[in-house]
ZAFIBA-466658 format. One record per residue (C-alpha): residue number from 1; x, y, z. Coordinates in pm, whole numbers, plus 50000, padded with zeros to 5 digits. Layout:
BEGIN
REC dovo    px    py    pz
REC  NUM     X     Y     Z
...
//
This chain:
BEGIN
REC dovo    px    py    pz
REC    1 01985 88416 06323
REC    2 02142 88744 06227
REC    3 02488 88602 06300
REC    4 02445 88312 06060
REC    5 02295 88532 05786
REC    6 02586 88773 05814
REC    7 02838 88490 05807
REC    8 02676 88347 05492
REC    9 02690 88687 05326
REC   10 03056 88728 05415
REC   11 03135 88377 05291
REC   12 02964 88454 04961
REC   13 03165 88773 04929
REC   14 03487 88581 04989
REC   15 03398 88329 04719
REC   16 03334 88610 04473
REC   17 03666 88769 04568
REC   18 03848 88440 04509
REC   19 03685 88403 04169
REC   20 03783 88757 04078
REC   21 04144 88692 04178
REC   22 04153 88371 03975
REC   23 04026 88563 03676
REC   24 03714 88544 03466
REC   25 03681 88222 03273
REC   26 03911 88022 03503
REC   27 03707 87706 03517
REC   28 03970 87437 03571
REC   29 04040 87338 03930
REC   30 04400 87263 03824
REC   31 04479 87610 03690
REC   32 04747 87778 03900
REC   33 04761 88157 03931
REC   34 05119 88284 03930
REC   35 05244 88476 04231
REC   36 05286 88846 04149
REC   37 05647 88920 04063
REC   38 05721 88579 03915
REC   39 05899 88448 03718
REC   40 06257 88516 03818
REC   41 06457 88657 03527
REC   42 06822 88619 03632
REC   43 07085 88409 03457
REC   44 07194 88221 03769
REC   45 07542 88376 03760
REC   46 07566 88439 04134
REC   47 07889 88496 04322
REC   48 07832 88305 04645
REC   49 08076 88271 04934
REC   50 07835 88170 05213
REC   51 07631 87850 05224
REC   52 07779 87719 04900
REC   53 07693 87381 04755
REC   54 08001 87238 04928
REC   55 07892 87393 05259
REC   56 07550 87231 05240
REC   57 07666 86891 05116
REC   58 07990 86818 05302
REC   59 08033 87114 05538
REC   60 07908 87181 05890
REC   61 07772 87475 06087
REC   62 07992 87629 06355
REC   63 07824 87970 06389
REC   64 07554 88185 06228
REC   65 07633 88353 05897
REC   66 07507 88678 05751
REC   67 07133 88648 05688
REC   68 07182 88760 05328
REC   69 07299 88404 05256
REC   70 06936 88291 05291
REC   71 06794 88559 05057
REC   72 06716 88536 04686
REC   73 07018 88694 04511
REC   74 06976 88960 04246
REC   75 07067 88733 03954
REC   76 06877 88422 04064
REC   77 06744 88204 03782
REC   78 06404 88033 03777
REC   79 06404 87698 03959
REC   80 06466 87392 03742
REC   81 06317 87157 04002
REC   82 05990 87154 04193
REC   83 05972 87082 04565
REC   84 05637 86931 04659
REC   85 05615 86698 04953
REC   86 05732 86679 05312
REC   87 06064 86801 05453
REC   88 06163 86624 05775
REC   89 06472 86714 05978
REC   90 06666 86456 06178
REC   91 06850 86510 06505
REC   92 06670 86830 06604
REC   93 06676 86751 06977
REC   94 07055 86720 06998
REC   95 07210 86892 06695
REC   96 07329 87245 06646
REC   97 07484 87528 06844
REC   98 07346 87783 07088
REC   99 07465 88105 07248
REC  100 07280 88310 07508
REC  101 07238 88682 07462
REC  102 06980 88755 07734
REC  103 06840 88496 07976
REC  104 06655 88684 08250
REC  105 06504 88371 08404
REC  106 06819 88154 08371
REC  107 06634 87897 08168
REC  108 06932 87763 07977
REC  109 07132 87764 08301
REC  110 06898 87504 08447
REC  111 07064 87235 08240
REC  112 06749 87181 08036
REC  113 06893 87152 07686
REC  114 06550 87158 07522
REC  115 06571 87539 07511
REC  116 06886 87510 07298
REC  117 06747 87298 07016
REC  118 06474 87293 06756
REC  119 06152 87104 06818
REC  120 06056 86829 06575
REC  121 06034 86974 06224
REC  122 05829 86806 05951
REC  123 05672 87045 05703
REC  124 05462 86985 05392
REC  125 05528 87225 05103
REC  126 05395 87303 04758
REC  127 05563 87524 04499
REC  128 05418 87802 04284
REC  129 05684 87925 04046
REC  130 05972 88041 04264
REC  131 05763 88043 04581
REC  132 05781 87763 04838
REC  133 05457 87749 05037
REC  134 05390 87546 05354
REC  135 05050 87380 05339
REC  136 04991 87463 05707
REC  137 05031 87828 05801
REC  138 05049 87999 06136
REC  139 05122 87858 06480
REC  140 05167 87479 06500
REC  141 05157 87299 06834
REC  142 05458 87065 06825
REC  143 05428 86880 07154
REC  144 05765 87020 07265
REC  145 05781 87124 07628
REC  146 05911 87470 07530
REC  147 05882 87545 07156
REC  148 05594 87568 06913
REC  149 05661 87638 06547
REC  150 05542 87862 06265
REC  151 05668 87821 05907
REC  152 05620 88097 05649
REC  153 05647 88091 05268
REC  154 05996 88100 05117
REC  155 06159 88089 04773
REC  156 06328 87847 04535
REC  157 06578 87938 04261
REC  158 06879 87823 04064
REC  159 07241 87935 04088
REC  160 07492 87812 03831
REC  161 07744 87714 04098
REC  162 07496 87467 04249
REC  163 07562 87235 03951
REC  164 07204 87150 03860
REC  165 07053 87148 04208
REC  166 06784 87398 04302
REC  167 06821 87613 04613
REC  168 06537 87652 04863
REC  169 06509 87894 05155
REC  170 06226 87974 05392
REC  171 06159 88164 05716
REC  172 06036 88006 06036
REC  173 05973 88111 06395
REC  174 06010 87943 06730
REC  175 05722 88049 06955
REC  176 05752 87993 07327
REC  177 05494 87748 07451
REC  178 05213 87917 07648
REC  179 05373 88258 07586
REC  180 05400 88514 07308
REC  181 05779 88541 07258
REC  182 05878 88492 06894
REC  183 06230 88397 06777
REC  184 06277 88429 06399
REC  185 06506 88224 06178
REC  186 06563 88080 05832
REC  187 06640 87742 05676
REC  188 06799 87656 05342
REC  189 06896 87347 05141
REC  190 06957 87220 04787
REC  191 06750 86957 04608
REC  192 06656 86792 04282
REC  193 06419 86511 04190
REC  194 06618 86251 04386
REC  195 06856 86443 04614
REC  196 06841 86671 04915
REC  197 07138 86817 05100
REC  198 07159 86886 05469
REC  199 06943 87173 05595
REC  200 07120 87478 05737
REC  201 06923 87678 05993
REC  202 06978 87971 06221
REC  203 06779 88187 06464
REC  204 06934 88531 06512
REC  205 06646 88761 06600
REC  206 06352 88782 06838
REC  207 06087 89004 06987
REC  208 06129 88887 07344
REC  209 06257 89107 07624
REC  210 06361 88830 07861
REC  211 06517 88567 07637
REC  212 06749 88634 07342
REC  213 06985 88388 07179
REC  214 07151 88270 06861
REC  215 07077 87913 06752
REC  216 07227 87745 06449
REC  217 07295 87407 06294
REC  218 07306 87185 05989
REC  219 07099 86868 06003
REC  220 07027 86568 05781
REC  221 06686 86576 05618
REC  222 06453 86357 05416
REC  223 06232 86467 05130
REC  224 05916 86260 05088
REC  225 05771 86356 04753
REC  226 05398 86381 04701
REC  227 05156 86648 04589
REC  228 04885 86710 04850
REC  229 04526 86699 04725
REC  230 04474 87068 04799
REC  231 04796 87178 04628
REC  232 04631 87399 04366
REC  233 04413 87570 04626
REC  234 04719 87640 04844
REC  235 04913 87781 04549
REC  236 04627 88003 04437
REC  237 04552 88119 04790
REC  238 04911 88234 04827
REC  239 04907 88414 04493
REC  240 04592 88595 04608
REC  241 04750 88670 04946
REC  242 05050 88840 04784
REC  243 04827 89028 04538
REC  244 04610 89150 04824
REC  245 04892 89299 05030
REC  246 04893 89672 05079
REC  247 05109 89874 04840
REC  248 05446 89883 05013
REC  249 05765 90087 04984
REC  250 06081 90124 05191
REC  251 06024 90389 05455
REC  252 06315 90587 05311
REC  253 06090 90670 05014
REC  254 05862 90886 05231
REC  255 06090 91183 05166
REC  256 06084 91109 04792
REC  257 05706 91076 04776
REC  258 05649 91394 04981
REC  259 05942 91620 04886
REC  260 05774 91944 04991
REC  261 05675 91819 05337
REC  262 06015 91836 05502
REC  263 05948 91498 05663
REC  264 06247 91364 05858
REC  265 06246 90989 05797
REC  266 06499 90933 06078
REC  267 06229 91023 06332
REC  268 06053 90695 06255
REC  269 06210 90430 06472
REC  270 06381 90698 06682
REC  271 06379 90655 07057
REC  272 06419 90278 07034
REC  273 06764 90121 07058
REC  274 06843 89994 06710
REC  275 06972 89657 06827
REC  276 06639 89591 06996
REC  277 06416 89707 06710
REC  278 06254 89428 06512
REC  279 06056 89626 06255
REC  280 05859 89946 06209
REC  281 05639 90106 05949
REC  282 05391 90377 05858
REC  283 05063 90330 05676
REC  284 04968 90667 05528
REC  285 04756 90758 05227
REC  286 04716 90391 05135
REC  287 05086 90299 05125
REC  288 05264 90085 05386
REC  289 05614 90232 05424
REC  290 05826 89972 05601
REC  291 06168 89936 05757
REC  292 06403 89647 05707
REC  293 06398 89371 05970
REC  294 06730 89368 06152
REC  295 06899 89068 06311
REC  296 07231 89022 06488
REC  297 07365 88900 06153
REC  298 07236 89153 05903
REC  299 06893 89205 05750
REC  300 06637 88926 05773
REC  301 06592 88762 05434
REC  302 06210 88752 05450
REC  303 06111 89077 05618
REC  304 05758 89096 05479
REC  305 05690 88751 05626
REC  306 05865 88799 05960
REC  307 05639 88686 06244
REC  308 05571 88960 06501
REC  309 05408 88887 06840
REC  310 05096 89073 06936
REC  311 05146 89069 07311
REC  312 04888 89314 07451
REC  313 04799 89467 07115
REC  314 04561 89170 07120
REC  315 04366 89343 07397
REC  316 04274 89597 07131
REC  317 04274 89391 06813
REC  318 04115 89076 06956
REC  319 03910 89141 07270
REC  320 03817 89499 07177
REC  321 03746 89435 06809
REC  322 03555 89112 06885
REC  323 03332 89307 07124
REC  324 03262 89563 06851
REC  325 03178 89279 06612
REC  326 02934 89133 06866
REC  327 02779 89477 06908
REC  328 02733 89512 06534
REC  329 02566 89169 06521
REC  330 02354 89182 06835
REC  331 02333 89546 06941
REC  332 02549 89785 07139
REC  333 02398 89659 07463
REC  334 02618 89349 07444
REC  335 02891 89520 07645
REC  336 02638 89590 07922
REC  337 02613 89216 07982
REC  338 02734 89107 08326
REC  339 03056 88907 08346
REC  340 02903 88680 08610
REC  341 02628 88579 08365
REC  342 02878 88446 08111
REC  343 03168 88340 08333
REC  344 03012 88110 08593
REC  345 03347 88056 08767
REC  346 03319 88407 08913
REC  347 03071 88269 09167
REC  348 03349 88081 09346
REC  349 03635 88327 09289
REC  350 03753 88622 09492
REC  351 03628 88975 09440
REC  352 03278 89100 09377
REC  353 03144 89038 09025
REC  354 02782 89125 09095
REC  355 02769 89436 08879
REC  356 03083 89405 08664
REC  357 02999 89438 08295
REC  358 03186 89328 07986
REC  359 03256 89697 07923
REC  360 03415 89727 08270
REC  361 03642 89430 08201
REC  362 03750 89567 07863
REC  363 03822 89902 08032
REC  364 04033 89738 08309
REC  365 03785 89869 08566
REC  366 03635 89563 08735
REC  367 03703 89701 09084
REC  368 03878 89375 09177
REC  369 04248 89427 09236
REC  370 04521 89423 09502
REC  371 04704 89748 09425
REC  372 04590 90049 09224
REC  373 04954 90144 09151
REC  374 05051 90158 08787
REC  375 05085 89795 08670
REC  376 05180 89679 09021
REC  377 04936 89390 09000
REC  378 05040 89310 08642
REC  379 05401 89267 08756
REC  380 05312 89075 09074
REC  381 05332 88709 09162
REC  382 04958 88657 09130
REC  383 04964 88765 08766
REC  384 05279 88561 08708
REC  385 05081 88255 08816
REC  386 04810 88351 08567
REC  387 05059 88378 08280
REC  388 05231 88049 08366
REC  389 04905 87856 08401
REC  390 04841 87650 08088
REC  391 04522 87459 08165
REC  392 04194 87652 08141
REC  393 04085 87569 08497
REC  394 04415 87690 08642
REC  395 04421 88005 08430
REC  396 04063 88088 08523
REC  397 04131 88030 08894
REC  398 04435 88258 08881
REC  399 04231 88527 08704
REC  400 03987 88535 08995
REC  401 04222 88580 09293
REC  402 04199 88958 09325
REC  403 03988 89107 09609
REC  404 03716 89367 09570
REC  405 03838 89724 09625
REC  406 03619 89967 09427
REC  407 03290 90001 09246
REC  408 03300 89873 08886
REC  409 03387 90140 08631
REC  410 03555 90376 08877
REC  411 03921 90267 08907
REC  412 04156 90168 08624
REC  413 04393 89883 08713
REC  414 04577 89703 08435
REC  415 04507 89329 08446
REC  416 04572 89090 08156
REC  417 04350 88851 08350
REC  418 04054 89087 08311
REC  419 04088 89072 07932
REC  420 04094 88692 07956
REC  421 03769 88705 08153
REC  422 03620 88944 07899
REC  423 03718 88709 07617
REC  424 03563 88408 07792
REC  425 03244 88612 07845
REC  426 03240 88711 07476
REC  427 03289 88348 07377
REC  428 03008 88217 07596
REC  429 02775 88498 07489
REC  430 02845 88414 07124
REC  431 02772 88047 07190
REC  432 02434 88145 07336
REC  433 02348 88324 07013
REC  434 02514 88109 06745
REC  435 02538 87762 06897
REC  436 02783 87563 07104
REC  437 03023 87524 06814
REC  438 03087 87898 06785
REC  439 03422 88040 06895
REC  440 03503 88405 06958
REC  441 03840 88399 06783
REC  442 03687 88217 06487
REC  443 03429 88497 06471
REC  444 03708 88754 06461
REC  445 03894 88548 06202
REC  446 03598 88478 05974
REC  447 03407 88806 06001
REC  448 03691 89058 06031
REC  449 04044 88936 05961
REC  450 03972 88716 05659
REC  451 03754 88973 05476
REC  452 04026 89227 05561
REC  453 04265 88997 05369
REC  454 04499 88954 05660
REC  455 04748 88675 05584
REC  456 04713 88322 05728
REC  457 05002 88371 05971
REC  458 04777 88612 06164
REC  459 04466 88393 06158
REC  460 04553 88189 06467
REC  461 04565 88256 06839
REC  462 04738 88083 07125
REC  463 04497 87896 07350
REC  464 04479 87727 07687
REC  465 04606 87374 07720
REC  466 04862 87437 07445
REC  467 04594 87308 07213
REC  468 04401 87434 06909
REC  469 04081 87335 07092
REC  470 04157 87545 07401
REC  471 04016 87885 07494
REC  472 04195 88181 07332
REC  473 04396 88403 07565
REC  474 04232 88722 07441
REC  475 04480 88969 07589
REC  476 04788 88833 07409
REC  477 04887 88537 07191
REC  478 04823 88667 06839
REC  479 05077 88723 06562
REC  480 05129 88993 06301
REC  481 05324 89073 05988
REC  482 05394 89426 05866
REC  483 05101 89396 05627
REC  484 04851 89247 05871
REC  485 04899 89497 06154
REC  486 04879 89786 05907
REC  487 04549 89650 05774
REC  488 04398 89616 06122
REC  489 04504 89970 06210
REC  490 04358 90096 05883
REC  491 04024 89925 05954
REC  492 03996 90107 06286
REC  493 04142 90443 06187
REC  494 04072 90491 05818
REC  495 03778 90271 05721
REC  496 03544 90333 06018
REC  497 03506 89959 06079
REC  498 03382 89878 05728
REC  499 03531 89628 05482
REC  500 03445 89655 05116
REC  501 03141 89866 05197
REC  502 03011 89623 05463
REC  503 03002 89753 05820
REC  504 03157 89484 06041
REC  505 03215 89682 06363
REC  506 02966 89886 06564
REC  507 03010 90250 06453
REC  508 02917 90388 06795
REC  509 03153 90157 06985
REC  510 03436 90221 06739
REC  511 03389 90599 06764
REC  512 03423 90581 07143
REC  513 03722 90351 07118
REC  514 03896 90590 06878
REC  515 03831 90893 07103
REC  516 03578 91042 06862
REC  517 03304 91065 07126
REC  518 03390 91331 07388
REC  519 03122 91186 07615
REC  520 03292 90847 07626
REC  521 03671 90858 07647
REC  522 03709 90566 07886
REC  523 03903 90583 08211
REC  524 04212 90782 08302
REC  525 04508 90558 08375
REC  526 04736 90578 08676
REC  527 05108 90645 08660
REC  528 05325 90951 08610
REC  529 05180 91014 08263
REC  530 04803 90974 08251
REC  531 04647 90824 07939
REC  532 04294 90723 07845
REC  533 04192 90359 07817
REC  534 03870 90260 07643
REC  535 03759 89918 07516
REC  536 04112 89781 07527
REC  537 04268 90076 07342
REC  538 04499 90337 07494
REC  539 04494 90706 07397
REC  540 04734 90993 07447
REC  541 04625 91356 07439
REC  542 04838 91609 07254
REC  543 04788 91974 07352
REC  544 04957 92296 07232
REC  545 05084 92348 07587
REC  546 05277 92021 07576
REC  547 05349 92019 07202
REC  548 05375 92377 07071
REC  549 05399 92259 06709
REC  550 05024 92190 06716
REC  551 04754 92456 06717
REC  552 04483 92225 06852
REC  553 04433 91951 07107
REC  554 04369 91596 06989
REC  555 04389 91234 07103
REC  556 04590 90955 06940
REC  557 04448 90608 07015
REC  558 04709 90334 07022
REC  559 04763 89967 07086
REC  560 05047 89876 07319
REC  561 05236 89554 07379
REC  562 05485 89416 07628
REC  563 05850 89496 07578
REC  564 05813 89786 07336
REC  565 05529 89746 07086
REC  566 05314 90036 06968
REC  567 05050 90083 06700
REC  568 04956 90453 06702
REC  569 04653 90562 06497
REC  570 04658 90940 06448
REC  571 04348 91146 06356
REC  572 04515 91249 06028
REC  573 04481 90889 05909
REC  574 04846 90797 05969
REC  575 04917 90465 06141
REC  576 05266 90423 06287
REC  577 05374 90089 06430
REC  578 05689 89936 06568
REC  579 05792 89610 06736
REC  580 06084 89609 06979
REC  581 06187 89442 07304
REC  582 06389 89679 07521
REC  583 06093 89835 07706
REC  584 06120 90156 07505
REC  585 05796 90333 07415
REC  586 05870 90635 07198
REC  587 05634 90735 06921
REC  588 05526 91098 06968
REC  589 05803 91230 06737
REC  590 05679 91004 06459
REC  591 05330 91151 06490
REC  592 05484 91494 06446
REC  593 05642 91384 06119
REC  594 05311 91252 05986
REC  595 05164 91595 06061
REC  596 05399 91737 05796
REC  597 05235 91512 05536
REC  598 04872 91520 05655
REC  599 04820 91817 05891
REC  600 04630 91716 06204
REC  601 04495 92054 06314
//
């Protein structure tokens, strides 16, 4: 089959890439490639006042501290000890402190203390130089009734005042079960070959409009030493991951790199309340200019690894991109397939699915809805039931409760449930072509995200049943880093759906999605400000009448996510993104600043 041939070709290309990264002549399976930037070169003479050796050995945690205490200090020395094995925390269900900041649904007021504590934490690590790497990356289902977990790579180093112990620090995220809220934190401890101190942790940042809190504690831990059998592969994969990241600079350097442009760097991130901004950046001319990642206690120590929720940007980057991948594999007619053919549950649901196509579902134009008002259905109780439903059968039933109101393809009504139905249809269509073991998110992962060299933290999706074997949500439930979202935007906006010279997305479908086909701009949305919506991607039109600084009219396609997430892909090749959670959507001024660097008209 064409699918299997293409997958084999992509797999071969990935093997060749891995060999190239390892270097010509690297024959030994035990040879470890250093992580770019290593080794550390400091003397270890660090002046530390927070999280000292005494704090971590005999002290206790009464409140969060400045996040800089978890960061590698400027004069850090190379680590004298190696941490390889499993770190297990004790007392997670009862230890630590908690303080509400926002609790819209009064969850912690219910007396359910599980919201206030960590889930079980047991993480296997390997070490490559000064880098501490979890052997399992991305979302982990913990079994907790409220929290899943993601652990990202951290660092290890020596400080003279630690008296021979080595210091370790790493970022982690609490991810709400069956939802896309992400709460970011850090952990740190000291160790040597026989000793481990208590582990200090804190969570002081989130991208979550309805639940914000600080969580902190210091817990006993055990260190079970043992090198996993795939240790070398994990170390080398991480070295390759870091090497493959986009060139990155602080966003403040835009003005330095383009001194004659007059670019006003303060316009990036403007319009969003600073205390609710997680992170923002601009990919332009091959460089990813990024902001710091702010918390309620200073700058996050591991900004490049901070986990960012997709929310509805997944409607674009998962459901929309997966459809374009299917079209490239099996022809552009794939999106003309009927939903009822590939989602048999529609036969017993509400509405009329007789003539609804996959394209209609991706365009939010199934004709099955209760209210055509702007996001009225999305904010209603019926959609709330859909979001809360965890089991596949319940989620599917709740997706099919809306009555028939209009002919397919004629009325735009925003429904996350319609993207779920589209994703299920894509998955079942793929199974018909590639076998029952195929999975639509795995297709996206293996054929698009992995060749694009997106990091492992973005290679998972939340699924029904709170299980890795469930059905992916499609319209939300993915995760980004600054590097990964910039790469996905660049694939769509700069690389015309090709990776390394191989076309992975249908050119015709991508052109329509990116508003490059005047004959197919999708549907006009409802609301006070009309936009276009095509294949899961929004678009805003800029005209000289509305924006006198421009001499032409043009469209800017963009991904949008709940709470204040935008990934805007301008026709001058600039990709501006930000993640926030105060329901603020302001990005037009940033597009104007990119015009000073790469003129649009």
